[in-house]
C-alpha positions in Angstrom: 147.8 84.2 32.2 146.0 85.0 35.1 145.9 81.7 36.2 150.3 81.2 35.2 150.4 84.6 37.6 148.5 83.3 40.9 150.5 79.4 40.8 153.6 81.6 40.5 152.4 82.8 43.8 152.5 86.0 42.4 148.9 87.3 44.4 149.1 91.0 43.9 150.4 91.5 40.3 147.4 89.0 39.1 144.8 90.8 41.1 146.5 94.1 38.9 146.7 92.1 36.0 142.7 91.6 36.5 141.0 94.6 38.0 141.9 97.3 34.7 139.6 94.7 32.8 136.8 95.4 34.7 137.1 99.4 33.2 137.1 98.1 29.3 134.2 96.5 29.8 135.6 93.2 28.9 134.6 91.2 31.8 131.9 91.8 34.7 133.2 93.2 37.8 131.6 90.8 39.4 133.3 87.7 37.9 137.0 90.2 37.7 136.1 90.7 41.9 135.2 86.4 41.9 137.7 85.8 40.3 139.7 87.5 42.6 138.9 86.3 45.6 138.9 82.6 44.5 143.1 83.0 44.0 143.2 84.6 47.2 141.2 82.1 48.5 143.1 78.7 46.7 146.1 79.8 48.2 145.7 81.1 52.1 145.5 84.2 51.7 141.6 84.3 53.9 141.5 88.0 55.0 142.9 89.4 51.4 139.5 87.3 50.2 137.8 89.1 52.7 139.4 92.6 51.9 138.9 92.1 48.1 135.2 91.1 49.4 134.3 94.0 51.2 135.9 95.9 48.6 133.5 94.8 46.3 130.7 95.1 48.1 132.4 98.9 48.7 131.8 99.6 44.7 128.4 98.5 44.8 129.1 95.3 43.1 126.7 93.1 43.8 128.1 89.5 44.4 126.7 86.3 43.0 125.8 82.9 43.9 129.4 82.3 42.5 130.7 85.3 44.7 129.5 82.9 47.4 130.4 79.7 46.9 133.9 81.4 46.7 134.1 82.2 50.2 131.9 79.6 52.4 133.9 77.9 52.9 136.7 80.2 54.5 133.8 80.7 56.5 133.4 77.4 57.7 137.0 77.8 57.6 137.2 74.8 55.6 139.7 74.5 52.6 139.0 76.1 49.4 137.6 75.0 46.7 140.1 75.1 43.7 140.7 77.2 41.3 138.9 77.4 38.0 141.1 77.7 35.0 138.5 77.6 32.4 135.2 79.4 32.7 
């Protein structure tokens, strides 16, 4: 469902879909944040991806190598990596 909402261009709604999951311990919070960052990055919304990253740090969630992999092309001004649809 997340991928469908992202593909339809509703990035803010996709973010809202995933955030409640972090409170239910279904996914680690870092995974939720990373997926949202990847969605914004894939849509070319660099500022929004950075905003989510800053929020992630502000809530004491430690980024993983996957988070940095999603962010690194944006920092270097390159095209983002494709959004993963399966884990």
